[in-house]
N, CA and C atoms as an extended XYZ file, in Angstrom:
369
Properties=species:S:1:pos:R:3:atomname:S:1:resname:S:1:resid:I:1 pbc="F F F"
N       -68.284       29.598       20.454 N   MET     1
C       -69.307       30.380       19.809 CA  MET     1
C       -70.684       29.912       20.289 C   MET     1
N       -70.843       28.636       20.482 N   ALA     2
C       -72.119       28.115       20.956 CA  ALA     2
C       -72.402       28.573       22.376 C   ALA     2
N       -71.357       28.669       23.196 N   ILE     3
C       -71.546       29.134       24.569 CA  ILE     3
C       -72.000       30.588       24.579 C   ILE     3
N       -71.363       31.412       23.760 N   ALA     4
C       -71.755       32.822       23.697 CA  ALA     4
C       -73.185       32.965       23.192 C   ALA     4
N       -73.566       32.153       22.221 N   LEU     5
C       -74.927       32.201       21.702 CA  LEU     5
C       -75.931       31.760       22.767 C   LEU     5
N       -75.578       30.736       23.520 N   ALA     6
C       -76.469       30.272       24.583 CA  ALA     6
C       -76.646       31.340       25.665 C   ALA     6
N       -75.563       32.006       26.009 N   ILE     7
C       -75.653       33.084       27.002 CA  ILE     7
C       -76.503       34.221       26.465 C   ILE     7
N       -76.304       34.561       25.216 N   TYR     8
C       -77.082       35.628       24.590 CA  TYR     8
C       -78.573       35.290       24.596 C   TYR     8
N       -78.901       34.076       24.207 N   LEU     9
C       -80.313       33.671       24.175 CA  LEU     9
C       -80.914       33.607       25.573 C   LEU     9
N       -80.124       33.185       26.556 N   PHE    10
C       -80.610       33.154       27.922 CA  PHE    10
C       -81.038       34.537       28.388 C   PHE    10
N       -80.164       35.515       28.177 N   PHE    11
C       -80.502       36.865       28.610 CA  PHE    11
C       -81.625       37.462       27.776 C   PHE    11
N       -81.690       37.111       26.514 N   LYS    12
C       -82.772       37.624       25.667 CA  LYS    12
C       -84.120       37.072       26.142 C   LYS    12
N       -84.169       35.794       26.502 N   PHE    13
C       -85.412       35.205       26.990 CA  PHE    13
C       -85.766       35.689       28.395 C   PHE    13
N       -84.795       36.227       29.102 N   GLN    14
C       -85.075       36.808       30.409 CA  GLN    14
C       -85.685       38.198       30.296 C   GLN    14
N       -85.762       38.717       29.092 N   GLY    15
C       -86.374       40.016       28.870 CA  GLY    15
C       -85.405       41.171       28.798 C   GLY    15
N       -84.109       40.880       28.779 N   ILE    16
C       -83.116       41.938       28.688 CA  ILE    16
C       -82.934       42.285       27.217 C   ILE    16
N       -83.119       43.551       26.887 N   ASP    17
C       -83.017       43.997       25.496 CA  ASP    17
C       -81.554       43.988       25.059 C   ASP    17
N       -81.191       43.253       23.993 N   PRO    18
C       -79.788       43.169       23.590 CA  PRO    18
C       -79.279       44.409       22.857 C   PRO    18
N       -80.132       45.332       22.541 N   VAL    19
C       -79.704       46.535       21.828 CA  VAL    19
C       -79.963       47.742       22.712 C   VAL    19
N       -78.921       48.502       22.991 N   ALA    20
C       -79.066       49.681       23.844 CA  ALA    20
C       -79.196       50.931       22.981 C   ALA    20
N       -79.599       52.002       23.604 N   ALA    21
C       -79.715       53.278       22.904 CA  ALA    21
C       -78.328       53.750       22.477 C   ALA    21
N       -78.218       54.338       21.290 N   PRO    22
C       -76.892       54.732       20.814 CA  PRO    22
C       -76.237       55.823       21.643 C   PRO    22
N       -76.995       56.504       22.475 N   GLU    23
C       -76.389       57.548       23.294 CA  GLU    23
C       -75.812       57.020       24.600 C   GLU    23
N       -75.868       55.726       24.821 N   SER    24
C       -75.331       55.168       26.059 CA  SER    24
C       -73.802       55.173       26.029 C   SER    24
N       -73.248       55.177       27.220 N   PHE    25
C       -71.793       55.190       27.359 CA  PHE    25
C       -71.159       53.947       26.753 C   PHE    25
N       -71.750       52.784       27.050 N   TRP    26
C       -71.170       51.528       26.585 CA  TRP    26
C       -71.266       51.381       25.072 C   TRP    26
N       -72.292       51.945       24.466 N   ALA    27
C       -72.416       51.855       23.004 CA  ALA    27
C       -71.281       52.624       22.329 C   ALA    27
N       -70.865       53.713       22.950 N   ARG    28
C       -69.798       54.510       22.350 CA  ARG    28
C       -68.421       53.911       22.548 C   ARG    28
N       -68.128       53.476       23.757 N   TYR    29
C       -66.758       53.098       24.089 CA  TYR    29
C       -66.564       51.622       24.402 C   TYR    29
N       -67.625       50.860       24.421 N   GLY    30
C       -67.519       49.459       24.807 CA  GLY    30
C       -66.688       48.610       23.867 C   GLY    30
N       -66.868       48.790       22.570 N   ALA    31
C       -66.109       47.984       21.604 CA  ALA    31
C       -64.616       48.281       21.694 C   ALA    31
N       -64.282       49.545       21.878 N   TYR    32
C       -62.865       49.898       22.019 CA  TYR    32
C       -62.288       49.319       23.305 C   TYR    32
N       -63.067       49.322       24.372 N   ALA    33
C       -62.605       48.765       25.644 CA  ALA    33
C       -62.381       47.257       25.533 C   ALA    33
N       -63.276       46.563       24.816 N   LEU    34
C       -63.099       45.113       24.641 CA  LEU    34
C       -61.846       44.804       23.835 C   LEU    34
N       -61.614       45.567       22.788 N   LEU    35
C       -60.407       45.352       21.991 CA  LEU    35
C       -59.154       45.684       22.790 C   LEU    35
N       -59.205       46.741       23.583 N   ALA    36
C       -58.054       47.098       24.407 CA  ALA    36
C       -57.800       46.038       25.484 C   ALA    36
N       -58.847       45.394       25.975 N   ALA    37
C       -58.674       44.350       26.981 CA  ALA    37
C       -57.981       43.122       26.398 C   ALA    37
N       -58.022       42.951       25.095 N   GLY    38
C       -57.357       41.820       24.463 CA  GLY    38
C       -55.893       42.044       24.165 C   GLY    38
N       -55.421       43.274       24.273 N   VAL    39
C       -54.032       43.593       23.928 CA  VAL    39
C       -53.023       42.887       24.833 C   VAL    39
N       -53.198       42.838       26.163 N   PRO    40
C       -52.192       42.143       26.978 CA  PRO    40
C       -52.007       40.667       26.607 C   PRO    40
N       -53.086       39.978       26.337 N   ALA    41
C       -52.970       38.554       25.978 CA  ALA    41
C       -52.303       38.394       24.616 C   ALA    41
N       -52.629       39.261       23.682 N   LEU    42
C       -52.014       39.157       22.361 CA  LEU    42
C       -50.528       39.474       22.401 C   LEU    42
N       -50.129       40.410       23.244 N   SER    43
C       -48.701       40.709       23.350 CA  SER    43
C       -47.956       39.606       24.100 C   SER    43
N       -48.646       38.907       24.984 N   TYR    44
C       -48.020       37.824       25.739 CA  TYR    44
C       -47.865       36.554       24.906 C   TYR    44
N       -48.604       36.439       23.821 N   VAL    45
C       -48.516       35.241       22.969 CA  VAL    45
C       -47.087       35.040       22.473 C   VAL    45
N       -46.381       36.107       22.179 N   ARG    46
C       -45.011       35.972       21.672 CA  ARG    46
C       -44.119       35.272       22.691 C   ARG    46
N       -44.227       35.654       23.957 N   THR    47
C       -43.447       35.012       25.004 CA  THR    47
C       -43.856       33.550       25.165 C   THR    47
N       -45.154       33.311       25.096 N   PHE    48
C       -45.648       31.949       25.238 CA  PHE    48
C       -45.161       31.070       24.087 C   PHE    48
N       -45.171       31.583       22.868 N   LYS    49
C       -44.739       30.784       21.718 CA  LYS    49
C       -43.262       30.419       21.820 C   LYS    49
N       -42.440       31.337       22.333 N   ARG    50
C       -41.019       31.010       22.526 CA  ARG    50
C       -40.864       29.875       23.525 C   ARG    50
N       -41.625       29.920       24.589 N   SER    51
C       -41.561       28.863       25.592 CA  SER    51
C       -42.067       27.538       25.023 C   SER    51
N       -43.112       27.608       24.212 N   LEU    52
C       -43.643       26.398       23.585 CA  LEU    52
C       -42.639       25.789       22.624 C   LEU    52
N       -41.961       26.612       21.850 N   ASN    53
C       -40.946       26.104       20.913 CA  ASN    53
C       -39.756       25.520       21.665 C   ASN    53
N       -39.355       26.139       22.770 N   ALA    54
C       -38.254       25.595       23.565 CA  ALA    54
C       -38.648       24.264       24.188 C   ALA    54
N       -39.875       24.151       24.611 N   TYR    55
C       -40.366       22.889       25.175 CA  TYR    55
C       -40.378       21.794       24.110 C   TYR    55
N       -40.821       22.128       22.914 N   ALA    56
C       -40.853       21.138       21.837 CA  ALA    56
C       -39.445       20.722       21.419 C   ALA    56
N       -38.504       21.653       21.480 N   ALA    57
C       -37.124       21.335       21.104 CA  ALA    57
C       -36.421       20.498       22.166 C   ALA    57
N       -36.922       20.504       23.397 N   SER    58
C       -36.262       19.763       24.473 CA  SER    58
C       -36.658       18.291       24.507 C   SER    58
N       -37.436       17.860       23.558 N   ALA    59
C       -37.885       16.461       23.552 CA  ALA    59
C       -36.712       15.531       23.274 C   ALA    59
N       -36.658       14.466       24.034 N   THR    60
C       -35.642       13.447       23.807 CA  THR    60
C       -36.191       12.420       22.825 C   THR    60
N       -35.339       11.566       22.263 N   PRO    61
C       -35.844       10.533       21.352 CA  PRO    61
C       -36.851        9.580       22.008 C   PRO    61
N       -36.788        9.455       23.319 N   ALA    62
C       -37.734        8.574       24.020 CA  ALA    62
C       -39.094        9.242       24.209 C   ALA    62
N       -39.187       10.530       23.911 N   GLY    63
C       -40.464       11.230       24.013 CA  GLY    63
C       -40.658       11.998       25.304 C   GLY    63
N       -39.635       12.037       26.161 N   THR    64
C       -39.760       12.792       27.408 CA  THR    64
C       -39.254       14.212       27.190 C   THR    64
N       -39.671       15.103       28.091 N   HIS    65
C       -39.287       16.506       27.997 CA  HIS    65
C       -38.580       16.932       29.268 C   HIS    65
N       -37.852       18.024       29.163 N   ASP    66
C       -37.166       18.601       30.306 CA  ASP    66
C       -38.202       19.114       31.311 C   ASP    66
N       -38.056       18.747       32.567 N   ALA    67
C       -39.036       19.115       33.593 CA  ALA    67
C       -39.074       20.621       33.830 C   ALA    67
N       -37.918       21.292       33.761 N   ASP    68
C       -37.898       22.745       33.961 CA  ASP    68
C       -38.639       23.464       32.843 C   ASP    68
N       -38.444       23.021       31.629 N   ARG    69
C       -39.154       23.640       30.499 CA  ARG    69
C       -40.654       23.365       30.574 C   ARG    69
N       -41.010       22.191       31.063 N   GLN    70
C       -42.423       21.864       31.208 CA  GLN    70
C       -43.090       22.758       32.259 C   GLN    70
N       -42.421       22.984       33.370 N   MET    71
C       -42.962       23.871       34.400 CA  MET    71
C       -43.052       25.308       33.894 C   MET    71
N       -42.051       25.740       33.127 N   ASP    72
C       -42.095       27.085       32.553 CA  ASP    72
C       -43.260       27.215       31.579 C   ASP    72
N       -43.481       26.198       30.781 N   LEU    73
C       -44.590       26.223       29.828 CA  LEU    73
C       -45.937       26.269       30.554 C   LEU    73
N       -46.085       25.472       31.594 N   LEU    74
C       -47.343       25.468       32.343 CA  LEU    74
C       -47.590       26.811       33.040 C   LEU    74
N       -46.536       27.429       33.547 N   ARG    75
C       -46.681       28.737       34.183 CA  ARG    75
C       -47.097       29.781       33.158 C   ARG    75
N       -46.458       29.769       32.012 N   ARG    76
C       -46.805       30.742       30.966 CA  ARG    76
C       -48.209       30.480       30.407 C   ARG    76
N       -48.596       29.227       30.354 N   LEU    77
C       -49.942       28.898       29.890 CA  LEU    77
C       -51.000       29.415       30.854 C   LEU    77
N       -50.737       29.308       32.145 N   SER    78
C       -51.715       29.814       33.105 CA  SER    78
C       -51.783       31.338       33.095 C   SER    78
N       -50.651       32.006       32.927 N   ILE    79
C       -50.660       33.471       32.835 CA  ILE    79
C       -51.378       33.917       31.569 C   ILE    79
N       -51.075       33.285       30.453 N   GLY    80
C       -51.743       33.630       29.196 CA  GLY    80
C       -53.230       33.360       29.248 C   GLY    80
N       -53.628       32.269       29.873 N   GLY    81
C       -55.049       31.964       30.005 CA  GLY    81
C       -55.780       33.000       30.837 C   GLY    81
N       -55.125       33.470       31.896 N   ALA    82
C       -55.749       34.511       32.721 CA  ALA    82
C       -55.874       35.820       31.948 C   ALA    82
N       -54.873       36.148       31.157 N   LEU    83
C       -54.939       37.368       30.353 CA  LEU    83
C       -56.015       37.274       29.279 C   LEU    83
N       -56.263       36.063       28.793 N   CYS    84
C       -57.306       35.875       27.777 CA  CYS    84
C       -58.695       36.164       28.329 C   CYS    84
N       -58.874       36.047       29.623 N   GLU    85
C       -60.184       36.247       30.230 CA  GLU    85
C       -60.538       37.719       30.432 C   GLU    85
N       -59.617       38.623       30.188 N   LEU    86
C       -59.896       40.041       30.415 CA  LEU    86
C       -61.073       40.579       29.599 C   LEU    86
N       -61.192       40.277       28.289 N   PRO    87
C       -62.367       40.789       27.569 CA  PRO    87
C       -63.686       40.253       28.113 C   PRO    87
N       -63.720       39.003       28.515 N   MET    88
C       -64.936       38.440       29.082 CA  MET    88
C       -65.255       39.103       30.421 C   MET    88
N       -64.233       39.331       31.238 N   ALA    89
C       -64.446       39.995       32.521 CA  ALA    89
C       -64.957       41.419       32.318 C   ALA    89
N       -64.429       42.106       31.333 N   LEU    90
C       -64.919       43.449       31.031 CA  LEU    90
C       -66.355       43.399       30.527 C   LEU    90
N       -66.681       42.392       29.737 N   GLY    91
C       -68.057       42.227       29.263 CA  GLY    91
C       -69.027       41.976       30.409 C   GLY    91
N       -68.619       41.179       31.379 N   VAL    92
C       -69.460       40.925       32.552 CA  VAL    92
C       -69.616       42.208       33.364 C   VAL    92
N       -68.517       42.931       33.536 N   LEU    93
C       -68.575       44.175       34.300 CA  LEU    93
C       -69.525       45.187       33.658 C   LEU    93
N       -69.418       45.358       32.345 N   GLN    94
C       -70.297       46.326       31.694 CA  GLN    94
C       -71.740       45.847       31.710 C   GLN    94
N       -71.972       44.547       31.667 N   LEU    95
C       -73.334       44.024       31.735 CA  LEU    95
C       -73.945       44.259       33.125 C   LEU    95
N       -73.139       44.091       34.147 N   LEU    96
C       -73.615       44.314       35.504 CA  LEU    96
C       -73.874       45.793       35.802 C   LEU    96
N       -73.205       46.666       35.071 N   THR    97
C       -73.410       48.100       35.287 CA  THR    97
C       -74.438       48.689       34.335 C   THR    97
N       -75.180       47.844       33.647 N   GLY    98
C       -76.252       48.337       32.789 CA  GLY    98
C       -75.882       48.497       31.339 C   GLY    98
N       -74.820       47.860       30.912 N   GLY    99
C       -74.400       47.948       29.519 CA  GLY    99
C       -75.242       47.068       28.626 C   GLY    99
N       -74.833       46.958       27.407 N   GLU   100
C       -75.624       46.203       26.441 CA  GLU   100
C       -75.113       44.775       26.256 C   GLU   100
N       -76.022       43.919       25.856 N   MET   101
C       -75.754       42.494       25.725 CA  MET   101
C       -74.730       42.202       24.629 C   MET   101
N       -74.767       42.928       23.547 N   ARG   102
C       -73.877       42.589       22.421 CA  ARG   102
C       -72.413       42.786       22.788 C   ARG   102
N       -72.111       43.690       23.716 N   LEU   103
C       -70.725       43.840       24.144 CA  LEU   103
C       -70.295       42.664       25.018 C   LEU   103
N       -71.207       42.133       25.795 N   PHE   104
C       -70.905       40.938       26.578 CA  PHE   104
C       -70.621       39.757       25.652 C   PHE   104
N       -71.460       39.581       24.656 N   VAL   105
C       -71.259       38.489       23.699 CA  VAL   105
C       -69.982       38.722       22.901 C   VAL   105
N       -69.703       39.966       22.564 N   GLY   106
C       -68.449       40.285       21.870 CA  GLY   106
C       -67.240       39.934       22.717 C   GLY   106
N       -67.316       40.221       24.009 N   GLY   107
C       -66.227       39.840       24.911 CA  GLY   107
C       -66.042       38.341       24.980 C   GLY   107
N       -67.153       37.603       24.934 N   ALA   108
C       -67.065       36.140       24.931 CA  ALA   108
C       -66.389       35.633       23.657 C   ALA   108
N       -66.719       36.230       22.525 N   PHE   109
C       -66.090       35.821       21.260 CA  PHE   109
C       -64.597       36.141       21.243 C   PHE   109
N       -64.241       37.308       21.734 N   ILE   110
C       -62.821       37.685       21.768 CA  ILE   110
C       -62.051       36.755       22.694 C   ILE   110
N       -62.619       36.445       23.846 N   THR   111
C       -61.976       35.529       24.785 CA  THR   111
C       -61.793       34.151       24.175 C   THR   111
N       -62.808       33.671       23.505 N   LEU   112
C       -62.719       32.355       22.879 CA  LEU   112
C       -61.645       32.320       21.798 C   LEU   112
N       -61.590       33.340       20.981 N   ALA   113
C       -60.579       33.385       19.916 CA  ALA   113
C       -59.173       33.437       20.493 C   ALA   113
N       -58.991       34.193       21.548 N   MET   114
C       -57.646       34.269       22.135 CA  MET   114
C       -57.291       33.003       22.887 C   MET   114
N       -58.260       32.365       23.512 N   ARG   115
C       -57.998       31.095       24.192 CA  ARG   115
C       -57.469       30.048       23.216 C   ARG   115
N       -57.984       30.060       22.010 N   LEU   116
C       -57.535       29.083       21.022 CA  LEU   116
C       -56.093       29.324       20.577 C   LEU   116
N       -55.581       30.537       20.761 N   SER   117
C       -54.187       30.805       20.381 CA  SER   117
C       -53.216       30.308       21.451 C   SER   117
N       -53.702       29.900       22.605 N   TYR   118
C       -52.850       29.392       23.673 CA  TYR   118
C       -52.916       27.884       23.814 C   TYR   118
N       -53.318       27.181       22.778 N   ARG   119
C       -53.357       25.715       22.857 CA  ARG   119
C       -51.922       25.177       22.837 C   ARG   119
N       -51.540       24.424       23.825 N   PRO   120
C       -50.132       23.977       23.893 CA  PRO   120
C       -49.829       22.743       23.072 C   PRO   120
N       -50.805       22.154       22.431 N   PHE   121
C       -50.549       20.867       21.780 CA  PHE   121
C       -50.289       20.985       20.288 C   PHE   121
N       -50.371       22.162       19.736 N   THR   122
C       -50.039       22.354       18.329 CA  THR   122
C       -49.040       23.484       18.202 C   THR   122
N       -48.325       23.482       17.118 N   ARG   123
C       -47.334       24.545       16.903 CA  ARG   123
C       -47.776       25.474       15.844 C   ARG   123
């Protein structure tokens, strides 16, 4: 949240108006596009959670884990992390094409919230 606020303030101090006219394209459809960009990562969380639970169940009493399950978990974590970046990428794209600042910041918030759902160290 602090990163998104810092980015917002940076662009505001650069003279970019954070509020666009309501008749702009991005004002009408930008919020829906950001939410739609988050759907792939949210649907992938189910697959990731199964892999995380299988990895946790493979622990031996000595504290080691199965190497195949660990590689599967790392692969799924990298795929999920890339999918989490879609709202932020869409926010950057709309900002570069003349969109409004609040959609960029909204994309940053959505990305941050989804990134936290892919933490591999808690269940």
